[in-house]
C-alpha positions in Angstrom: 11.9 -2.5 29.7 8.7 -3.7 31.4 5.3 -1.9 31.2 5.5 -1.0 34.9 8.9 0.7 34.4 7.6 2.7 31.4 4.5 3.8 33.3 6.7 4.9 36.2 8.8 7.0 33.7 5.7 8.4 32.1 4.5 9.7 35.5 7.9 11.3 36.1 8.0 15.1 35.8 10.1 14.8 32.7 6.8 13.9 31.1 4.4 16.5 32.6 2.0 16.4 29.7 -0.7 13.7 29.5 -0.2 13.4 25.8 3.6 12.9 26.2 2.9 10.1 28.8 0.5 8.4 26.4 3.1 8.5 23.6 5.8 7.0 25.8 3.5 4.1 26.8 2.2 3.6 23.3 5.7 2.9 22.0 6.0 -0.1 24.3 2.5 -1.3 23.9 2.9 -1.4 20.1 3.1 -5.1 19.2 4.3 -7.1 16.3 2.2 -6.6 13.2 0.3 -9.7 12.1 1.4 -9.9 8.5 -0.1 -12.4 6.0 3.2 -14.3 5.5 3.6 -15.3 9.1 3.0 -18.5 11.0 0.5 -16.8 13.3 -1.7 -15.7 10.5 -1.4 -18.8 8.3 -1.6 -21.5 11.0 -3.9 -19.9 13.6 -5.8 -16.6 12.7 -6.9 -17.4 9.1 -8.0 -21.0 9.8 -9.9 -19.9 12.9 -11.7 -17.2 11.0 -12.6 -19.5 8.1 -13.9 -22.2 10.4 -16.2 -19.9 12.4 -17.3 -18.0 9.3 -18.4 -21.0 7.3 -19.0 -23.6 10.1 -21.1 -21.7 12.6 -22.5 -18.6 11.0 -25.3 -18.5 8.4 -26.7 -15.0 8.1 -24.8 -12.2 6.4 -25.4 -9.9 9.4 -23.8 -12.3 11.8 -20.9 -12.9 9.4 -20.3 -9.2 9.0 -20.2 -8.7 12.8 -17.8 -11.6 13.1 -15.5 -10.2 10.3 -15.6 -6.8 12.0 -14.5 -8.3 15.3 -11.8 -10.4 13.6 -10.6 -7.3 11.7 -10.3 -5.3 14.9 -8.4 -8.1 16.6 -6.1 -8.4 13.6 -5.3 -4.7 13.8 -5.0 -4.8 17.6 -2.4 -7.5 17.3 0.1 -5.0 16.1 -1.6 -1.8 17.2 -3.2 -2.4 20.6 -3.1 1.3 21.4 -4.5 2.5 18.1 -7.6 0.4 18.0 -9.3 3.4 19.5 -8.3 5.4 16.5 -9.9 2.9 14.2 -13.0 2.9 16.4 -13.1 6.7 16.3 -12.7 6.7 12.5 -15.6 4.3 12.1 -17.9 6.2 14.4 -17.0 9.6 13.0 -17.6 8.7 9.4 -20.8 6.8 10.3 -22.2 9.8 12.1 -21.2 12.2 9.3 -22.7 9.9 6.8 -26.0 9.7 8.7 -26.1 13.5 8.8 -25.5 13.8 5.1 -28.4 11.4 4.4 -30.6 13.3 6.7 -30.0 16.7 5.1 -30.3 15.1 1.6 -33.8 13.9 2.5 -35.0 17.3 3.7 -33.3 19.2 0.9 -30.7 21.4 2.6 -27.6 21.4 0.3 -25.6 24.1 2.2 -25.9 22.2 5.5 -25.1 19.0 3.7 -21.9 20.5 2.2 -20.9 21.8 5.6 -21.1 18.4 7.2 -19.2 16.9 4.2 -16.3 19.3 4.7 -16.4 18.8 8.4 -16.1 15.0 7.9 -13.3 15.3 5.4 -11.4 17.8 7.4 -11.8 15.7 10.6 -10.3 12.6 8.9 -7.5 14.6 7.3 -6.7 16.3 10.6 -6.3 12.9 12.2 -4.0 11.9 9.3 -2.0 15.1 9.7 -1.6 14.7 13.4 -0.1 11.2 13.2 1.8 11.4 9.9 2.8 15.0 9.1 2.8 17.1 12.2 6.4 16.3 13.1 7.6 17.0 9.6 5.8 20.3 9.4 7.0 21.5 12.8 10.6 20.4 12.0 10.7 22.4 8.8 9.0 25.5 10.4 11.7 25.4 13.1 14.4 25.2 10.4 13.0 28.0 8.2 12.2 30.5 11.0 14.9 29.4 13.5 12.4 28.4 16.1 12.5 25.7 18.7 8.9 24.5 18.8 8.5 21.1 20.4 5.5 18.9 20.0 4.9 15.2 21.0 4.9 13.1 17.8 3.1 9.8 18.1 4.2 6.7 16.3 2.5 6.1 12.9 -0.5 3.8 13.0 -0.1 1.2 10.3 -2.3 1.6 7.3 -3.7 5.0 8.4 -3.4 6.4 4.9 -5.3 3.5 3.4 -8.3 3.4 5.8 -8.5 7.2 5.9 -8.9 7.3 2.1 -11.5 4.6 2.2 -13.5 6.6 4.8 -13.2 9.7 2.6 -14.4 7.7 -0.4 -17.6 6.8 1.6 -18.4 10.3 2.6 -17.9 11.7 -0.9 -19.9 8.9 -2.6 -22.8 9.5 -0.2 -22.6 13.3 -0.8 -22.7 12.7 -4.6 -25.7 10.4 -4.1 -23.8 7.6 -5.8 -24.6 5.3 -2.9 -27.2 5.6 0.0 -26.1 6.3 3.5 -25.0 3.2 5.4 -27.4 2.8 8.3 -25.6 -0.1 9.9 -22.6 0.8 12.0 -21.4 -2.8 11.8 -21.4 -2.8 8.0 -19.6 0.5 7.7 -17.1 -0.6 10.3 -16.5 -3.7 8.2 -15.9 -1.6 5.1 -13.3 0.6 6.8 -11.5 -2.1 8.8 -11.8 -5.4 6.8 -8.5 -7.1 7.5 -7.5 -8.3 4.0 -6.9 -4.8 2.8 -6.8 -2.9 6.1 -3.1 -2.1 6.5 -1.7 -2.0 2.9 -4.6 -1.7 0.5 -5.8 -1.9 -2.2 -7.9 1.2 -1.5 -11.4 -0.1 -1.9 -14.0 2.4 -3.1 -17.3 2.3 -1.1 -19.5 2.3 -4.2 -17.7 -0.8 -5.5 -18.3 -2.9 -2.3 -21.5 -1.5 -0.8 -23.8 -4.1 -2.4 -21.4 -6.9 -1.5 -21.5 -6.0 2.2 -25.3 -6.6 2.3 -25.7 -9.2 -0.4 -23.0 -11.7 -1.4 -23.0 -15.3 -2.3 -20.0 -17.3 -1.1 -19.3 -20.4 -3.2 -16.6 -23.0 -3.6 -15.5 -21.8 -7.0 -14.8 -18.3 -5.7 -13.1 -19.7 -2.6 -10.8 -21.9 -4.6 -9.9 -19.1 -7.0 -9.3 -16.8 -4.0 -7.1 -19.3 -2.2 -5.0 -19.8 -5.3 -4.6 -16.1 -5.7 -3.6 -15.8 -2.1 -0.9 -18.4 -2.5 0.5 -16.7 -5.6 0.7 -13.4 -3.7 2.3 -15.2 -0.8 4.9 -16.6 -3.1 5.6 -13.2 -4.7 6.2 -11.7 -1.3 8.3 -14.4 0.4 10.2 -16.0 -2.5 11.0 -12.8 -4.5 10.4 -9.6 -2.6 12.1 -10.7 0.6 15.1 -12.0 -1.2 15.4 -8.9 -3.4 15.2 -6.9 -0.2 18.4 -8.4 1.1 20.3 -7.1 -1.9 18.6 -3.7 -1.9 19.2 -3.1 1.8 22.9 -3.9 1.4 23.3 -1.5 -1.4 21.3 1.4 0.0 22.8 1.0 3.5 26.4 0.7 2.3 28.6 3.8 3.0 29.1 5.9 -0.1 32.8 5.5 0.1 32.4 1.7 -0.4 29.5 1.6 -2.9 30.5 0.8 -6.5 28.7 1.8 -9.7 27.7 -1.8 -10.4 26.4 -2.4 -7.0 24.4 0.8 -7.0 22.6 -0.3 -10.2 22.1 -3.8 -8.8 20.6 -2.2 -5.7 18.2 -0.1 -7.8 17.1 -3.1 -9.8 16.7 -5.2 -6.6 14.6 -2.5 -4.9 12.5 -2.1 -8.1 11.7 -5.8 -7.8 11.2 -5.7 -4.1 8.7 -2.9 -4.0 6.7 -4.4 -6.9 6.5 -7.9 -5.6 6.1 -6.7 -2.0 3.1 -4.5 -2.9 1.7 -6.6 -5.8 2.0 -9.7 -3.7 0.1 -8.1 -0.8 -2.6 -6.9 -3.2 -2.9 -10.5 -4.6 -3.2 -11.8 -1.1 -5.8 -9.2 -0.2 -7.8 -9.8 -3.4 -7.6 -13.6 -2.8 -8.7 -13.3 0.9 -11.6 -11.1 -0.1 -12.7 -13.7 -2.7 -12.5 -16.4 0.0 -15.1 -14.4 2.0 -17.3 -13.6 -1.0 -15.9 -10.1 -1.8 -14.6 -9.0 -5.2 -11.9 -6.3 -5.1 -10.6 -4.5 -8.2 -7.1 -5.3 -9.6 -4.3 -3.1 -8.2 -1.5 -4.0 -10.6 -1.2 -5.0 -14.2 2.4 -5.6 -15.2 3.6 -2.0 -14.6 7.2 -2.7 -15.8 5.8 -3.4 -19.3 4.5 0.1 -19.6 5.1 1.9 -22.9 5.0 5.4 -21.2 5.1 7.0 -17.8 1.4 7.7 -18.2 0.8 4.0 -19.0 2.9 3.0 -15.9 0.5 4.9 -13.6 -2.4 3.1 -15.3 -0.8 -0.2 -14.2 0.8 0.6 -10.8 -1.2 1.0 -7.6 -4.3 1.4 -9.7 -6.6 2.0 -6.7 -4.6 5.0 -5.6 -4.3 6.5 -9.1 -8.0 6.1 -9.7 -8.8 7.6 -6.2 -6.8 10.8 -6.9 -8.3 10.9 -10.4 -11.9 10.7 -9.3 -11.7 12.7 -6.0 -9.0 15.3 -6.8 -8.1 15.6 -10.5 -11.7 15.6 -12.0 -13.2 17.8 -9.3 -10.5 20.3 -10.0 -11.5 20.3 -13.6 -9.4 17.5 -14.9 -8.4 18.0 -18.6 -11.6 19.8 -19.5 -10.1 23.2 -18.5 -7.5 25.5 -20.1 -4.2 23.9 -20.8 -2.3 25.7 -18.1 -5.0 24.9 -15.6 -4.8 21.2 -16.6 -1.1 21.2 -15.8 -1.8 22.9 -12.4 -4.3 20.2 -11.7 -1.8 17.5 -12.6 0.8 19.2 -10.4 -1.6 19.2 -7.4 -2.4 15.5 -7.9 1.3 14.6 -7.9 2.0 16.8 -5.0 -0.7 15.0 -3.0 0.6 11.6 -4.2 4.1 12.4 -3.0 2.7 13.6 0.4 0.4 10.6 0.7 3.4 8.3 0.6 5.3 9.9 3.4 6.3 13.1 5.3 9.7 13.6 3.8 11.2 15.8 1.1 12.3 12.6 -0.8 8.6 11.7 -1.3 7.8 15.2 -2.5 10.7 15.0 -5.0 9.6 11.6 -6.1 6.1 13.0 -6.8 7.5 15.9 -8.7 9.8 13.6 -10.7 6.9 11.7 -12.0 4.9 14.8 -12.6 7.7 16.3 -14.8 7.7 13.3 -17.2 3.9 12.9 -17.2 3.6 16.6 -18.2 6.3 16.3 -20.9 4.3 13.4 -22.4 1.2 15.5 -22.4 3.0 18.4 -24.1 5.3 16.7 -26.5 3.9 13.2 -26.9 7.4 11.8 -26.9 6.2 8.2 -26.6 4.7 8.5 -30.1 7.9 9.7 -31.7 10.3 7.1 -30.3 10.5 3.3 -31.0 8.4 1.4 -28.4 11.3 -0.8 -27.2 13.6 2.2 -26.6 10.9 4.2 -24.8 10.0 1.2 -22.6 13.7 1.1 -21.5 13.5 4.9 -20.9 10.4 4.4 -18.7 12.1 1.8 -16.7 15.1 4.1 -16.1 12.8 7.0 -15.0 10.8 4.7 -12.7 14.1 3.2 -11.3 15.6 6.6 -10.5 12.3 7.5 -8.9 12.6 4.5 -6.6 16.0 5.7 -5.5 14.3 8.8 -4.0 11.6 6.5 -2.6 14.1 4.1 -0.9 16.9 6.4 0.4 17.0 7.5 4.0 16.7 11.2 3.0 17.1 13.6 0.1 20.9 14.0 0.4 21.3 10.2 0.6 19.3 9.7 -2.6 21.3 12.3 -4.5 24.6 10.7 -3.3 23.3 7.3 -4.4 22.4 8.7 -7.9 25.9 10.2 -8.2 27.4 6.8 -7.7 25.0 5.2 -10.2 26.1 7.5 -12.9 29.8 7.4 -12.1 30.2 10.7 -10.5 31.4 9.2 -7.2 32.1 5.7 -5.8 35.0 3.4 -5.7 35.0 1.9 -9.1 32.7 -0.2 -11.4 32.3 -3.3 -9.2 33.9 -5.2 -6.3 33.8 -8.6 -4.7 30.8 -7.7 -2.5 28.6 -7.0 -5.6 29.6 -10.4 -7.2 29.0 -12.2 -3.9 25.4 -10.9 -3.7 24.8 -11.5 -7.4 25.9 -15.1 -7.1 23.8 -15.6 -4.0 20.6 -14.1 -5.2 20.7 -14.2 -9.0 18.0 -16.9 -9.1 15.5 -14.8 -7.1 16.3 -11.6 -9.0 15.9 -13.6 -12.3 12.6 -15.0 -11.1 11.5 -11.5 -10.4 12.4 -10.3 -13.8 10.5 -13.2 -15.4 7.3 -12.6 -13.4 7.5 -8.9 -14.0 6.3 -9.4 -17.5 3.3 -11.2 -18.8 5.2 -14.2 -20.3 3.5 -16.5 -17.8 0.0 -15.3 -18.8 0.9 -15.6 -22.5 2.2 -19.1 -22.0 -0.9 -20.1 -20.0 -3.2 -18.9 -22.8 -1.2 -20.9 -25.4 -1.1 -24.0 -23.3 -4.8 -23.8 -22.3 -5.7 -24.4 -26.0 -4.1 -27.8 -25.7 -6.5 -30.6 -24.6 -3.6 -32.6 -23.2 -2.5 -29.6 -21.1 -6.0 -29.1 -19.8 -6.1 -32.6 -18.5 -2.6 -32.4 -17.0 -3.5 -29.1 -15.4 -6.0 -30.9 -13.2 -3.1 -32.7 -11.6 -0.2 -30.2 -12.0 -2.0 -27.1 -10.6 -2.9 -28.5 -7.2 0.6 -30.0 -7.0 2.2 -26.7 -7.9 0.2 -24.8 -5.3 1.0 -27.4 -2.6 4.7 -27.1 -3.5 4.5 -23.3 -3.4 2.9 -23.4 0.1 5.6 -25.8 1.4 8.3 -23.5 0.0 6.8 -20.4 1.7 6.4 -22.2 5.0 10.0 -23.4 4.9 11.3 -19.9 4.2 9.1 -18.5 7.0 10.3 -21.2 9.4 13.9 -20.1 8.8 12.8 -16.6 10.1 13.7 -15.0 6.8 13.7 -11.2 6.5 10.0 -10.4 6.1 9.1 -6.7 6.0 6.2 -5.0 4.3 7.1 -1.7 2.7 3.6 -0.2 2.4 2.9 -0.8 6.1 4.7 2.5 6.5 2.0 4.4 4.6 
C-alpha cells in the first residue's frame, strides 16, 4: 500500500477523527529499526559517525551536537513519525528542569515540588497513552460490559527506557544531587544517545552528567569499547538469534503437538535467548559508549549463577533494579519501616516492574511470581537452609517458569505451556521434531550454556598469570576478534532471524 493510498483512506469518513488519521498514516510511515547487528549500522552509520566525530570535530560542544543529531537520525530511521515524541520529551524535561533550578535558587520548595510532580506526571502520561491506554480500556470494557473505543497508537521503540532516564534527571535535580542542565543540546544527548536509546541500559543522569561536559577520549578506551561491542555482537547474532529459532518453534507450536521434552527445550532456549539478546545489547551499548568516551555501568553479571532469587535480581538488568530501588522502593520507606510495610513496598516495586515490561496480564503475573519468591526469602531465609547447588537449580527453575509467562502470547497460553512442561497435557515425552531441533542447534545452545557462567572469566584469570599466554594473547586476541566479526557478518549476510526482544519495551 503506497503512502498516497493510505492518506486517501485516512481522509475517508471512516476516519473522521484527526488522531485516527494520524494513527493510520503512522503505521505505514514506521520504518525498519536500525539495529546494531545490521549491515546498515555496521557498514554505514557507525563508520560515518566515527569518522566525523574524530576526524572533523574537536570541541566537546560540537561533538555533543553531532551525537545528538546522529542519535535523532538513528531513531528516525525506524520511527520517523515518533521523532517528534523524542523532541517533545527532551524539551519538556529541559523546561521542567530549568524551572526546578529557578525555584531552588529563590527558595520556594512547594512550587518546586509542584513542578517536579507536573514533570513526572507529564512523562508518565505520555508513556500511559502509548503503552497502556489500550490495555486499560480493553479491561474496563470487559469488567463493566462497555464498548469504549479509543485510537491506540503503535508503541514507540524504547519509550520505557528514555522515559525512565528523563525521570531520573528530574528527580536528581530536585534532590540537588546534580545541577540543572542549562544546555538543551546536552540534555537532549543524555535522553537520546543512540547506544542505549532503544533498549538500555537505563543510564542515570548523575552518573553521566560530568561525562557529557568533560570527557577524554583515548585509544585505550576506544579499543576496549570496540572489543566489548564485538563480544556483544557475537552474543546476539551467534547465540541469541539461534536460540530464538528453537524457542519460537516451541512456543508457537499448537498445544496438541507439543511434547514435554520440547516444552522444556523451548523454555531453556528462551532463557538463553532473552539473556544473550539483552546482555549482548547491553555489551554493545557499553562498548559504543566507551568508543565515544562515555562509561556506562554494567547491566548484567552472570545472572544464571545466582544463589537466590534476590541475588538473581542483583545480577539481571541491574540498571532497572537499581532504578526502582532508588526512585520507588527507598522513597516508600524501603526496609526501614515496619515489616508489613516493607512487604507492601516490595509488592509495589514488583507490580511496577511487571507493568514496566508490558501491558498484559502475563507481565503482571510474572512480576508477582518473582515477588512471591523474593518475599519468601526475606521471611524464611530459605537460601541459607538449603545446599547451595540445590538452591541454584531451584532458582533456575523459578526464573525459567517466569520466562514462560514472559514469552507466551497471553496468560492462558502460558498456563497451557506450563501444563505441558509438567506432564499434565501434551502428546508424550518427545517426538522427532524435538530431536530435529536439538540436533540442528545443540552447538549454539551449548555455547549459550557455557557463556552463561563465568568459566571464561575464570579461565582468563588463570591464563593471564602465564607469561607465555600473555605474549600469545597479543596475537590471538586480534585474530579472535577478527574471526568473530567475520562470523557475525556472514550470519547477517544470510539474513538470519534477527529480532531484539527489549525493543518492545
